Backbone as CSV, one residue per row, in Angstrom:
resi,resn,N_x,N_y,N_z,CA_x,CA_y,CA_z,C_x,C_y,C_z
1,MET,19.450,-2.850,-1.882,18.384,-2.164,-1.165,18.971,-1.569,0.159
2,SER,18.519,-0.388,0.379,18.958,0.235,1.687,18.164,-0.419,2.813
3,ALA,18.768,-0.298,4.013,18.043,-0.850,5.164,16.737,-0.191,5.392
4,ALA,16.667,1.138,5.152,15.398,1.833,5.362,14.413,1.358,4.355
5,GLY,14.752,1.207,3.058,13.842,0.674,2.092,13.345,-0.709,2.392
6,GLU,14.233,-1.544,2.905,13.842,-2.915,3.241,12.854,-2.911,4.396
7,ARG,13.085,-1.975,5.316,12.116,-1.945,6.517,10.776,-1.444,6.022
8,LEU,10.748,-0.426,5.212,9.486,0.118,4.674,8.712,-1.022,3.951
9,GLN,9.419,-1.684,3.073,8.753,-2.737,2.294,8.371,-3.967,3.106
10,GLY,9.214,-4.273,4.055,8.999,-5.422,4.924,7.800,-5.150,5.834
11,THR,7.776,-3.957,6.385,6.622,-3.583,7.230,5.324,-3.618,6.441
12,ALA,5.326,-3.186,5.227,4.149,-3.213,4.393,3.718,-4.646,4.139
13,ARG,4.633,-5.432,3.750,4.341,-6.847,3.431,3.774,-7.575,4.631
14,ARG,4.426,-7.446,5.833,3.943,-8.076,7.025,2.499,-7.569,7.397
15,ALA,2.271,-6.236,7.332,0.938,-5.772,7.618,-0.156,-6.314,6.675
16,ALA,0.192,-6.465,5.378,-0.750,-6.972,4.445,-0.989,-8.452,4.647
17,LEU,0.053,-9.216,4.932,-0.153,-10.661,5.091,-0.860,-11.035,6.382
18,ALA,-0.944,-10.095,7.318,-1.646,-10.318,8.583,-3.133,-10.107,8.464
19,LEU,-3.579,-9.561,7.295,-5.000,-9.321,7.087,-5.682,-10.527,6.522
20,PRO,-7.001,-10.688,6.732,-7.695,-11.921,6.210,-7.908,-11.863,4.653
21,ASP,-7.805,-13.059,4.049,-8.056,-13.324,2.638,-7.151,-12.474,1.685
22,VAL,-5.932,-12.293,2.069,-4.969,-11.608,1.206,-4.209,-12.593,0.379
23,SER,-3.962,-12.234,-0.834,-3.153,-13.005,-1.760,-2.156,-12.031,-2.401
24,HIS,-1.043,-12.511,-2.883,-0.106,-11.641,-3.552,0.664,-12.411,-4.666
25,GLY,1.180,-11.608,-5.631,1.911,-12.210,-6.690,2.499,-11.092,-7.564
26,TYR,2.846,-11.515,-8.768,3.449,-10.588,-9.751,2.670,-10.558,-11.032
27,PRO,1.420,-10.130,-11.019,0.568,-10.159,-12.192,1.002,-9.164,-13.351
28,PHE,1.669,-8.084,-12.991,1.905,-7.026,-13.939,3.342,-7.151,-14.529
29,THR,4.291,-7.268,-13.610,5.719,-7.285,-14.030,6.478,-7.904,-12.839
30,PRO,7.662,-8.498,-13.138,8.399,-9.112,-12.000,8.822,-8.150,-10.874
31,GLY,8.845,-6.866,-11.112,9.319,-5.892,-10.152,8.251,-5.344,-9.260
32,LEU,6.981,-5.779,-9.480,5.866,-5.241,-8.664,5.149,-6.350,-7.968
33,ASP,5.294,-6.392,-6.608,4.619,-7.434,-5.729,3.282,-6.827,-5.401
34,VAL,2.190,-7.408,-5.974,0.853,-6.886,-5.847,0.087,-7.702,-4.792
35,TYR,-0.571,-6.950,-3.848,-1.349,-7.603,-2.790,-2.824,-7.283,-3.053
36,LYS,-3.646,-8.327,-2.924,-5.066,-8.222,-3.208,-5.931,-8.754,-2.066
37,VAL,-7.111,-8.276,-1.933,-8.137,-8.847,-1.034,-9.245,-9.227,-1.968
38,VAL,-9.456,-10.533,-1.997,-10.517,-11.226,-2.857,-10.454,-10.569,-4.265
39,GLY,-9.241,-10.445,-4.862,-9.085,-9.957,-6.209,-8.962,-8.485,-6.380
40,LYS,-9.161,-7.685,-5.317,-9.018,-6.234,-5.387,-7.591,-5.779,-4.909
41,VAL,-6.907,-5.074,-5.715,-5.553,-4.627,-5.361,-5.639,-3.550,-4.220
42,PHE,-4.813,-3.679,-3.284,-4.762,-2.648,-2.207,-3.324,-2.243,-1.850
43,LEU,-2.303,-2.967,-2.388,-0.935,-2.596,-2.054,-0.052,-3.096,-3.153
44,ILE,0.827,-2.277,-3.549,1.904,-2.628,-4.550,3.206,-2.268,-3.892
45,VAL,4.111,-3.282,-3.869,5.453,-3.126,-3.341,6.409,-3.148,-4.534
46,THR,7.152,-2.105,-4.721,8.083,-2.069,-5.811,9.411,-2.633,-5.422
47,ASP,9.806,-3.728,-6.115,11.077,-4.464,-5.792,12.304,-3.830,-6.415
48,ASP,12.178,-2.754,-7.112,13.296,-2.077,-7.752,14.212,-1.428,-6.650
49,PRO,15.507,-1.856,-6.599,16.293,-1.349,-5.552,16.597,0.160,-5.651
50,ASP,16.385,0.771,-6.875,16.575,2.221,-7.008,15.307,3.045,-6.685
51,GLU,14.170,2.315,-6.426,12.903,2.979,-6.169,12.151,2.196,-5.144
52,GLN,12.588,2.323,-3.885,12.002,1.497,-2.774,10.747,2.220,-2.275
53,ILE,9.648,1.937,-2.863,8.371,2.541,-2.533,7.284,1.470,-2.311
54,ILE,6.236,1.855,-1.641,5.019,1.117,-1.641,3.880,2.069,-2.128
55,THR,2.835,1.448,-2.750,1.703,2.255,-3.213,0.414,1.683,-2.612
56,VAL,-0.406,2.560,-2.052,-1.621,2.071,-1.394,-2.839,2.972,-1.794
57,LYS,-4.050,2.422,-1.720,-5.263,3.242,-1.928,-5.417,4.149,-0.768
58,CYS,-6.088,5.279,-1.015,-6.229,6.269,0.055,-7.406,7.165,-0.304
59,GLU,-8.234,7.524,0.692,-9.287,8.499,0.437,-8.702,9.758,-0.120
60,PRO,-9.354,10.457,-1.102,-8.728,11.603,-1.711,-8.297,12.679,-0.698
61,GLU,-9.149,12.986,0.278,-8.802,14.052,1.231,-7.590,13.655,2.092
62,HIS,-7.488,12.337,2.426,-6.334,11.934,3.237,-5.116,11.865,2.371
63,ALA,-5.270,11.538,1.104,-4.146,11.471,0.179,-3.516,12.892,0.074
64,ARG,-4.326,13.906,-0.129,-3.865,15.279,-0.243,-3.095,15.664,1.083
65,ALA,-3.678,15.268,2.192,-2.989,15.667,3.435,-1.612,14.924,3.650
66,HIS,-1.598,13.694,3.254,-0.344,12.906,3.359,0.673,13.550,2.436
67,VAL,0.363,13.828,1.170,1.259,14.365,0.267,1.783,15.729,0.690
68,SER,0.902,16.586,1.177,1.354,17.892,1.650,2.179,17.879,2.929
69,GLY,1.936,16.768,3.780,2.613,16.736,5.017,3.819,15.888,5.120
70,HIS,4.205,15.169,4.031,5.368,14.390,4.003,6.078,14.465,2.652
71,PRO,7.355,14.834,2.645,8.056,14.954,1.394,8.297,13.589,0.734
72,SER,8.166,12.476,1.521,8.420,11.106,0.970,7.137,10.481,0.480
73,ILE,6.004,11.192,0.540,4.704,10.671,0.026,4.335,11.457,-1.208
74,SER,4.019,10.783,-2.269,3.571,11.391,-3.501,2.340,10.750,-4.082
75,PRO,1.686,11.416,-5.029,0.535,10.800,-5.631,0.949,9.449,-6.250
76,GLY,0.067,8.481,-6.254,0.364,7.099,-6.653,1.014,7.062,-8.025
77,ARG,2.112,6.303,-8.178,2.820,6.148,-9.455,1.925,5.228,-10.341
78,TYR,1.665,5.654,-11.591,0.996,4.874,-12.584,-0.456,4.576,-12.318
79,LEU,-0.986,5.216,-11.293,-2.408,4.879,-10.893,-3.161,6.185,-10.750
80,ASP,-4.468,6.086,-10.437,-5.303,7.273,-10.280,-4.716,8.076,-9.092
81,LYS,-4.192,9.193,-9.372,-3.498,10.005,-8.422,-4.339,10.620,-7.301
82,ARG,-5.659,10.568,-7.457,-6.582,11.015,-6.411,-6.798,9.961,-5.358
83,HIS,-6.684,8.627,-5.758,-7.063,7.610,-4.836,-5.899,6.648,-4.409
84,TRP,-4.698,7.016,-4.922,-3.525,6.191,-4.612,-2.342,7.110,-4.206
85,ILE,-1.553,6.661,-3.201,-0.349,7.394,-2.837,0.809,6.428,-2.779
86,SER,2.013,6.920,-3.041,3.237,6.200,-2.921,3.993,6.748,-1.793
87,LEU,4.571,5.795,-0.981,5.364,6.070,0.179,6.754,5.646,-0.018
88,GLY,7.801,6.493,0.242,9.140,6.186,0.203,9.717,6.380,1.536
89,THR,10.976,6.113,1.695,11.577,6.303,3.004,11.912,7.805,3.179
90,GLY,11.851,8.229,4.387,12.152,9.640,4.682,11.598,10.067,6.011
91,PRO,11.735,11.376,6.307,11.279,11.854,7.636,9.770,11.678,7.855
92,GLY,9.439,11.138,8.975,8.024,10.946,9.336,7.382,9.688,8.850
93,ILE,8.128,8.845,8.064,7.606,7.627,7.530,7.937,6.568,8.561
94,THR,7.015,6.273,9.462,7.252,5.333,10.613,6.568,4.009,10.280
95,GLU,6.920,2.962,11.016,6.314,1.709,10.853,4.767,1.846,11.091
96,ARG,4.340,2.671,12.049,2.914,2.757,12.392,2.220,3.498,11.166
97,LEU,2.808,4.471,10.547,2.194,5.131,9.422,2.094,4.129,8.246
98,VAL,3.105,3.346,8.019,3.090,2.364,6.902,1.966,1.290,7.200
99,THR,1.991,0.780,8.434,0.950,-0.214,8.811,-0.465,0.361,8.659
100,ASP,-0.664,1.566,9.157,-2.018,2.221,9.050,-2.391,2.421,7.597
101,ALA,-1.421,2.817,6.782,-1.716,3.097,5.369,-2.135,1.749,4.657
102,VAL,-1.432,0.677,4.972,-1.780,-0.622,4.408,-3.134,-1.071,4.877
103,GLU,-3.402,-0.968,6.155,-4.742,-1.394,6.665,-5.848,-0.583,6.183
104,ASP,-5.640,0.698,6.055,-6.696,1.669,5.470,-6.931,1.251,4.007
105,SER,-5.883,0.976,3.254,-6.025,0.643,1.864,-6.792,-0.670,1.762
106,TYR,-6.474,-1.689,2.538,-7.233,-2.907,2.561,-8.681,-2.724,2.814
107,ASP,-9.024,-1.868,3.810,-10.441,-1.606,4.159,-11.130,-0.911,2.968
108,LEU,-10.490,-0.003,2.286,-11.081,0.638,1.111,-11.352,-0.337,0.004
109,ALA,-10.417,-1.239,-0.193,-10.585,-2.298,-1.227,-11.753,-3.226,-0.885
110,ALA,-11.727,-3.633,0.355,-12.764,-4.619,0.892,-14.187,-4.012,0.832
111,GLU,-14.276,-2.689,1.068,-15.586,-2.030,1.011,-16.205,-2.084,-0.382
112,ARG,-15.378,-2.228,-1.346,-15.845,-2.247,-2.768,-16.342,-3.589,-3.207
113,LEU,-16.120,-4.618,-2.423,-16.489,-5.942,-2.753,-17.972,-6.174,-2.375
114,PRO,-18.675,-7.027,-3.048,-20.022,-7.394,-2.776,-20.039,-7.931,-1.332
115,ARG,-21.041,-7.729,-0.563,-21.098,-8.101,0.867,-20.768,-9.656,0.975
116,ARG,-21.270,-10.426,0.094,-20.990,-11.896,0.282,-19.544,-12.271,0.077
117,ASP,-18.764,-11.389,-0.585,-17.364,-11.702,-0.811,-16.392,-11.005,0.175
118,ARG,-16.907,-10.141,1.019,-16.045,-9.412,1.968,-15.496,-10.324,3.005
119,PRO,-14.195,-10.145,3.396,-13.601,-10.954,4.433,-14.307,-10.716,5.704
120,SER,-14.248,-11.748,6.586,-14.823,-11.594,7.880,-14.149,-10.502,8.629
121,ALA,-14.826,-9.891,9.583,-14.319,-8.702,10.307,-12.905,-9.025,10.857
122,ARG,-12.063,-7.994,10.817,-10.701,-8.204,11.326,-10.603,-7.651,12.709
């Protein structure tokens, strides 16, 4: 893994684990570390050294803006391309951008939960 890829993935993992009621594991395949809030997926970290990306939920209008504004952001791999984006290393991909993307994705997933199941305010 490149240092840049490790930083991208490490930043995403730390941001996710700092949020309330987060669990993670490998429910789909050994190469995809999946993060959930009360059972709802909000982050996928690809462990493949040749494809160091993270994938997060995103509002469609924000997704389009991110994709058009950053060459290292693409529509989500293997997911609904309107609601998911994949981030790789490259120009403009900062720790703040990654952390914000993870937190926004978490909030979108949590909003879909019944009120009684939503995590306490963060």
